[in-house]
Backbone as ProteinMPNN parsed JSONL, in Angstrom:
{"seq_chain_A": "MGSDPAQIPTSFGHELRACLRCRLVKTYDQFRESGCENCPFFKMDEDNERVVDCTTPNFTGIISVMEPSRSWAARWLRIGKFVPGCYTLAVSEALPEDLQNLCEDEHVQYAPPKRI", "coords_chain_A": {"N_chain_A": [[-3.035, 15.211, -5.414], [-0.967, 12.789, -4.388], [1.3, 9.901, -4.939], [1.629, 8.504, -2.718], [0.581, 5.798, -0.638], [-2.629, 5.312, 0.797], [-3.629, 5.002, 4.328], [-3.853, 1.805, 5.518], [-6.639, -0.027, 6.601], [-6.708, -0.525, 10.196], [-8.179, -2.558, 11.424], [-10.719, -4.788, 10.572], [-13.403, -4.572, 11.409], [-16.554, -3.609, 12.771], [-16.09, -0.871, 12.891], [-15.168, 0.186, 10.66], [-15.18, 2.677, 8.072], [-16.4, 4.343, 5.08], [-15.25, 6.887, 2.757], [-17.532, 9.144, 1.533], [-17.18, 10.559, -0.911], [-14.823, 9.452, -2.197], [-14.805, 6.727, -1.721], [-12.826, 5.596, -0.144], [-11.633, 3.348, 2.333], [-11.288, 3.277, 5.783], [-10.653, 3.008, 9.287], [-12.752, 4.593, 11.718], [-11.214, 6.104, 13.581], [-8.847, 6.339, 12.114], [-9.636, 8.004, 10.006], [-10.301, 10.229, 11.617], [-7.827, 11.05, 12.703], [-6.124, 11.31, 10.511], [-7.544, 12.203, 8.374], [-8.863, 12.127, 4.949], [-6.902, 10.751, 2.322], [-7.552, 11.226, -0.397], [-9.271, 13.315, -0.297], [-8.439, 15.849, 1.016], [-9.513, 18.404, 1.371], [-11.786, 18.145, 2.824], [-10.982, 18.149, 5.466], [-11.094, 16.416, 7.619], [-9.428, 15.607, 9.66], [-9.156, 17.941, 11.184], [-11.561, 18.535, 12.08], [-13.624, 16.766, 13.956], [-16.308, 16.149, 13.694], [-16.846, 16.187, 11.054], [-15.845, 13.722, 10.098], [-18.01, 12.12, 10.56], [-19.865, 13.277, 8.854], [-18.785, 13.042, 6.409], [-18.183, 10.382, 5.833], [-19.295, 6.919, 5.822], [-20.748, 3.974, 7.59], [-21.95, 2.208, 6.112], [-21.529, 0.285, 3.598], [-20.575, -1.639, 0.637], [-18.64, -4.369, 0.121], [-15.099, -4.763, -0.313], [-12.107, -3.606, -1.94], [-8.781, -3.916, -2.463], [-6.329, -1.739, -3.784], [-3.325, -1.412, -5.388], [-1.799, -0.312, -7.523], [-3.554, 2.046, -8.79], [-3.732, 3.392, -11.303], [-3.089, 1.553, -13.178], [-4.767, -0.6, -12.777], [-7.456, -2.459, -14.021], [-9.842, -2.94, -12.633], [-9.855, -0.827, -10.81], [-9.983, 1.301, -12.516], [-12.615, 0.66, -13.683], [-14.169, 1.084, -11.374], [-13.913, 3.709, -11.129], [-11.789, 4.828, -9.595], [-9.274, 5.067, -10.435], [-7.579, 7.291, -10.368], [-7.104, 7.802, -7.873], [-5.227, 7.596, -4.632], [-3.06, 4.619, -3.759], [-4.695, 2.037, -1.889], [-7.373, 0.784, 0.346], [-10.545, 0.293, -0.783], [-14.226, 0.668, -1.062], [-16.709, -1.129, -2.873], [-19.142, 0.027, -3.395], [-21.012, 2.762, -1.934], [-23.967, 3.474, 0.016], [-25.163, 5.869, 0.672], [-25.603, 9.462, 0.034], [-23.416, 12.162, -0.232], [-23.661, 14.966, 1.994], [-25.488, 17.927, 1.042], [-24.096, 20.485, 1.443], [-21.518, 19.641, 1.598], [-21.284, 18.603, -1.044], [-21.258, 20.869, -2.438], [-19.003, 21.927, -1.591], [-17.153, 20.282, -2.787], [-17.673, 21.016, -5.502], [-16.758, 23.708, -5.331], [-14.083, 23.151, -4.89], [-13.406, 22.167, -7.36], [-13.402, 19.349, -7.76], [-14.584, 16.036, -8.754], [-17.718, 14.78, -7.853], [-19.559, 11.95, -7.662], [-22.746, 10.937, -7.04], [-24.19, 8.144, -5.26], [-25.489, 5.289, -7.126], [-28.915, 4.804, -7.572], [-30.704, 1.95, -6.803]], "CA_chain_A": [[-2.977, 13.853, -4.964], [0.326, 11.995, -4.723], [1.127, 8.375, -5.068], [1.829, 7.804, -1.487], [-0.651, 5.14, -0.306], [-3.458, 5.69, 2.078], [-3.406, 4.124, 5.406], [-4.461, 0.497, 5.388], [-7.547, -0.14, 7.821], [-6.008, -1.286, 11.318], [-9.087, -3.617, 11.737], [-11.756, -5.055, 9.686], [-14.605, -4.866, 12.216], [-17.75, -2.663, 12.51], [-15.608, 0.56, 13.051], [-14.79, 0.651, 9.374], [-16.062, 3.67, 7.306], [-15.875, 4.612, 3.681], [-15.429, 8.228, 2.316], [-18.746, 9.256, 0.577], [-16.774, 10.92, -2.157], [-13.9, 8.6, -3.065], [-15.062, 5.388, -1.244], [-11.614, 5.027, 0.559], [-12.087, 2.593, 3.502], [-10.381, 3.201, 6.852], [-11.381, 3.057, 10.465], [-13.182, 5.914, 12.178], [-10.083, 6.74, 14.241], [-7.88, 6.752, 11.152], [-10.173, 9.296, 9.395], [-10.209, 11.363, 12.604], [-6.396, 11.318, 12.892], [-5.35, 11.823, 9.359], [-8.355, 12.56, 7.212], [-8.927, 11.253, 3.734], [-5.798, 11.029, 1.435], [-8.006, 11.714, -1.551], [-10.132, 14.438, -0.135], [-7.943, 16.571, 2.161], [-10.282, 19.559, 1.547], [-12.833, 17.854, 3.833], [-10.396, 18.53, 6.764], [-11.639, 15.536, 8.68], [-8.511, 15.474, 10.824], [-9.236, 19.102, 12.022], [-13.013, 18.615, 12.627], [-14.127, 15.333, 13.982], [-17.777, 16.042, 13.05], [-16.683, 16.033, 9.495], [-15.725, 12.426, 9.806], [-19.381, 11.477, 10.532], [-20.64, 13.779, 7.687], [-18.141, 12.733, 5.074], [-17.961, 8.931, 5.722], [-20.519, 6.126, 6.188], [-20.386, 2.654, 7.891], [-22.913, 1.444, 5.253], [-20.962, 0.063, 2.161], [-20.687, -3.039, 0.151], [-17.428, -4.98, -0.399], [-13.787, -3.998, -0.202], [-11.102, -3.917, -2.97], [-7.365, -3.265, -2.264], [-5.622, -1.391, -5.044], [-1.957, -1.095, -5.277], [-1.544, 0.663, -8.641], [-4.819, 2.396, -9.274], [-3.816, 3.847, -12.662], [-2.823, 0.305, -13.875], [-5.709, -1.592, -12.485], [-8.807, -2.318, -14.718], [-10.896, -2.802, -11.661], [-9.774, 0.634, -10.303], [-10.545, 2.204, -13.49], [-13.991, 0.427, -13.712], [-14.808, 1.646, -10.258], [-13.628, 5.163, -11.206], [-10.946, 5.134, -8.511], [-7.971, 4.93, -10.997], [-6.775, 8.522, -10.186], [-6.772, 8.058, -6.316], [-4.015, 6.98, -3.975], [-3.39, 3.184, -3.523], [-5.412, 1.803, -0.611], [-8.583, 0.047, 0.322], [-11.827, 1.049, -1.235], [-15.386, 0.022, -1.171], [-17.311, -1.092, -4.26], [-20.369, 0.848, -3.389], [-21.656, 3.297, -0.821], [-25.496, 3.625, -0.222], [-25.571, 7.194, 1.001], [-24.923, 10.537, -0.662], [-22.676, 13.288, 0.582], [-24.596, 16.024, 2.352], [-25.35, 18.975, -0.035], [-23.023, 21.435, 1.692], [-20.19, 19.033, 1.175], [-21.379, 18.442, -2.5], [-21.054, 22.091, -2.842], [-17.463, 22.121, -1.284], [-16.486, 19.573, -3.985], [-17.753, 21.918, -6.568], [-15.873, 24.804, -5.06], [-12.741, 22.721, -4.954], [-13.3, 21.631, -8.643], [-13.289, 18.009, -7.7], [-15.724, 15.499, -9.23], [-18.407, 13.812, -7.013], [-20.672, 11.239, -8.254], [-23.653, 10.338, -5.953], [-24.442, 6.702, -5.521], [-26.633, 5.01, -8.088], [-30.124, 4.268, -6.993], [-30.897, 0.6, -7.359]], "C_chain_A": [[-1.708, 13.123, -5.419], [0.103, 10.6, -4.903], [1.449, 7.771, -3.783], [0.506, 7.082, -1.035], [-1.402, 5.686, 0.812], [-3.21, 4.695, 3.093], [-4.417, 2.969, 5.175], [-5.367, 0.441, 6.766], [-6.643, -1.121, 8.989], [-6.854, -2.524, 11.774], [-10.122, -3.742, 10.731], [-13.129, -5.264, 10.305], [-15.699, -3.869, 11.887], [-17.281, -1.15, 12.649], [-15.105, 1.061, 11.672], [-15.777, 1.712, 8.689], [-15.579, 3.841, 5.986], [-16.237, 6.16, 3.376], [-16.577, 8.231, 1.313], [-18.244, 9.841, -0.735], [-15.904, 9.976, -2.952], [-14.039, 7.132, -2.668], [-13.756, 4.824, -0.542], [-12.207, 4.55, 1.955], [-10.988, 2.649, 4.553], [-11.223, 3.186, 8.191], [-11.782, 4.51, 10.899], [-12.008, 6.785, 12.762], [-8.977, 7.113, 13.137], [-8.355, 7.955, 10.382], [-9.977, 10.485, 10.335], [-8.77, 11.828, 12.751], [-5.772, 11.917, 11.736], [-6.14, 12.167, 8.192], [-8.386, 11.656, 6.102], [-7.829, 11.761, 2.789], [-6.282, 11.543, 0.163], [-8.752, 13.008, -1.475], [-9.661, 15.296, 1.09], [-8.702, 17.898, 2.336], [-11.366, 19.41, 2.553], [-12.341, 18.186, 5.257], [-10.91, 17.729, 7.874], [-10.666, 15.533, 9.912], [-8.559, 16.859, 11.647], [-10.667, 19.253, 12.617], [-13.66, 17.19, 12.694], [-15.529, 15.193, 13.562], [-17.875, 15.743, 11.749], [-16.496, 14.511, 9.175], [-17.156, 11.644, 9.662], [-20.139, 11.976, 9.312], [-20.173, 13.223, 6.287], [-17.946, 11.12, 4.895], [-19.266, 8.155, 6.178], [-19.93, 4.607, 6.597], [-21.158, 1.614, 6.938], [-22.225, 1.432, 3.796], [-20.927, -1.373, 1.834], [-19.322, -3.383, -0.508], [-16.257, -4.088, -0.185], [-12.856, -4.394, -1.282], [-9.855, -3.259, -2.502], [-6.767, -2.983, -3.522], [-4.239, -0.829, -4.773], [-1.402, -0.139, -6.276], [-2.776, 1.054, -9.363], [-4.81, 2.671, -10.826], [-3.631, 2.597, -13.729], [-3.871, -0.731, -13.666], [-7.001, -1.428, -13.293], [-9.896, -2.163, -13.741], [-11.001, -1.348, -11.099], [-10.327, 1.552, -11.281], [-12.176, 1.992, -13.708], [-14.673, 0.997, -12.66], [-14.599, 3.131, -10.161], [-12.73, 5.561, -9.956], [-9.47, 5.123, -9.045], [-7.117, 6.115, -10.737], [-6.482, 8.621, -8.658], [-5.656, 7.302, -5.926], [-4.264, 5.399, -3.807], [-3.974, 3.04, -2.154], [-6.626, 0.85, -0.673], [-9.876, 0.782, 0.017], [-13.125, 0.117, -1.21], [-15.917, -0.102, -2.499], [-18.482, -0.22, -4.346], [-20.793, 1.398, -2.033], [-23.169, 3.535, -1.002], [-25.977, 5.024, 0.139], [-24.918, 8.275, 0.127], [-24.317, 11.502, 0.275], [-23.63, 14.397, 0.854], [-24.462, 17.229, 1.345], [-24.381, 20.059, 0.161], [-21.741, 20.965, 1.341], [-20.049, 18.696, -0.341], [-20.879, 19.768, -3.186], [-19.491, 22.537, -2.677], [-16.689, 21.505, -2.381], [-16.469, 20.393, -5.243], [-16.779, 23.101, -6.491], [-14.374, 24.43, -5.287], [-12.405, 22.044, -6.438], [-12.943, 20.138, -8.676], [-14.549, 17.237, -8.06], [-16.372, 14.592, -7.953], [-19.577, 13.217, -7.706], [-21.551, 10.525, -7.211], [-23.747, 8.838, -6.354], [-25.54, 6.451, -6.364], [-27.777, 4.445, -7.273], [-30.425, 2.893, -7.576], [-32.417, 0.335, -7.22]], "O_chain_A": [[-1.441, 12.892, -6.599], [-1.017, 10.103, -5.011], [1.547, 6.546, -3.726], [-0.559, 7.698, -1.053], [-0.897, 6.42, 1.662], [-2.646, 3.636, 2.816], [-5.559, 3.124, 4.741], [-4.907, 0.799, 7.851], [-6.06, -2.171, 8.717], [-6.323, -3.424, 12.425], [-10.381, -2.757, 10.038], [-13.933, -6.041, 9.79], [-15.726, -3.341, 10.776], [-18.122, -0.263, 12.511], [-14.674, 2.206, 11.54], [-17.0, 1.594, 8.759], [-14.421, 3.523, 5.714], [-17.331, 6.631, 3.688], [-16.602, 7.437, 0.372], [-18.941, 9.591, -1.719], [-16.13, 9.705, -4.131], [-13.371, 6.316, -3.303], [-13.663, 3.606, -0.392], [-13.054, 5.177, 2.591], [-9.885, 2.158, 4.315], [-12.441, 3.351, 8.125], [-11.18, 5.491, 10.462], [-11.862, 7.973, 12.474], [-8.284, 8.118, 13.288], [-7.562, 8.859, 10.118], [-9.557, 11.57, 9.933], [-8.574, 13.031, 12.923], [-5.004, 12.874, 11.836], [-5.597, 12.41, 7.114], [-7.983, 10.5, 6.231], [-7.762, 12.947, 2.466], [-5.526, 12.298, -0.448], [-8.863, 13.73, -2.466], [-10.397, 15.441, 2.066], [-8.551, 18.504, 3.397], [-11.845, 20.402, 3.103], [-13.145, 18.468, 6.146], [-11.152, 18.244, 8.966], [-11.111, 15.463, 11.058], [-8.009, 16.882, 12.748], [-10.889, 20.025, 13.55], [-14.119, 16.582, 11.727], [-15.902, 14.122, 13.084], [-18.829, 15.123, 11.278], [-16.93, 14.055, 8.118], [-17.382, 10.756, 8.84], [-20.962, 11.244, 8.761], [-20.89, 13.002, 5.311], [-17.561, 10.68, 3.811], [-20.161, 8.709, 6.817], [-18.919, 4.119, 6.093], [-20.996, 0.395, 7.008], [-22.331, 2.355, 2.988], [-21.22, -2.231, 2.667], [-18.919, -2.796, -1.512], [-16.359, -2.89, 0.076], [-12.823, -5.596, -1.547], [-9.897, -2.077, -2.161], [-6.663, -3.888, -4.349], [-4.06, 0.12, -4.01], [-0.622, 0.751, -5.934], [-3.074, 0.506, -10.425], [-5.719, 2.26, -11.548], [-3.977, 2.672, -14.908], [-3.847, -1.728, -14.387], [-7.597, -0.351, -13.259], [-10.804, -1.357, -13.945], [-12.081, -0.776, -10.955], [-11.059, 2.484, -10.949], [-12.927, 2.953, -13.877], [-15.793, 1.446, -12.904], [-15.06, 3.76, -9.209], [-12.987, 6.605, -9.357], [-8.53, 5.164, -8.25], [-5.904, 5.962, -10.882], [-5.683, 9.458, -8.238], [-5.129, 6.471, -6.666], [-5.397, 4.924, -3.728], [-3.74, 3.906, -1.31], [-6.837, 0.189, -1.69], [-10.167, 1.828, 0.598], [-13.009, -1.102, -1.335], [-15.623, 0.776, -3.31], [-18.767, 0.255, -5.445], [-20.929, 0.636, -1.075], [-23.596, 3.783, -2.13], [-27.149, 5.324, -0.089], [-23.847, 8.067, -0.443], [-24.694, 11.615, 1.442], [-24.387, 14.751, -0.049], [-23.356, 17.478, 0.865], [-23.843, 20.566, -0.822], [-20.901, 21.713, 0.841], [-18.948, 18.527, -0.865], [-20.242, 19.796, -4.239], [-18.889, 23.301, -3.432], [-15.71, 22.065, -2.874], [-15.469, 20.484, -5.955], [-16.086, 23.432, -7.453], [-13.561, 25.216, -5.772], [-11.333, 21.483, -6.662], [-12.22, 19.719, -9.58], [-15.612, 17.741, -7.695], [-15.695, 13.866, -7.225], [-20.448, 13.895, -8.252], [-21.088, 9.58, -6.571], [-23.468, 8.381, -7.462], [-26.488, 7.236, -6.407], [-27.551, 3.659, -6.353], [-30.389, 2.738, -8.797], [-32.895, -0.733, -7.605]]}, "name": "protein", "num_of_chains": 1, "seq": "MGSDPAQIPTSFGHELRACLRCRLVKTYDQFRESGCENCPFFKMDEDNERVVDCTTPNFTGIISVMEPSRSWAARWLRIGKFVPGCYTLAVSEALPEDLQNLCEDEHVQYAPPKRI"}
């Protein structure tokens, strides 16, 4: 994970989606074209079906983070080690089990959403 920022959403309408692992927010087309900057192992840019499996349109709030490692809000949301970009405060769905296993294989942390 470099420090190059993630793409900023090109619109803030109903086509926004959030990555189920890192909560990065971009449009469906942006995930389809360039994948997720924090989760390249999902290979969303190579398999368009993965965009649907790895992202959700159901999320709460958006925060923009320019310097994640220096932001108390980013650290509190546990996104302090991710690239600068727009993130959701919370997703309501869990990553499918096969993709949770992929995270484990890649030795990257996945924290399922908290049940309220």
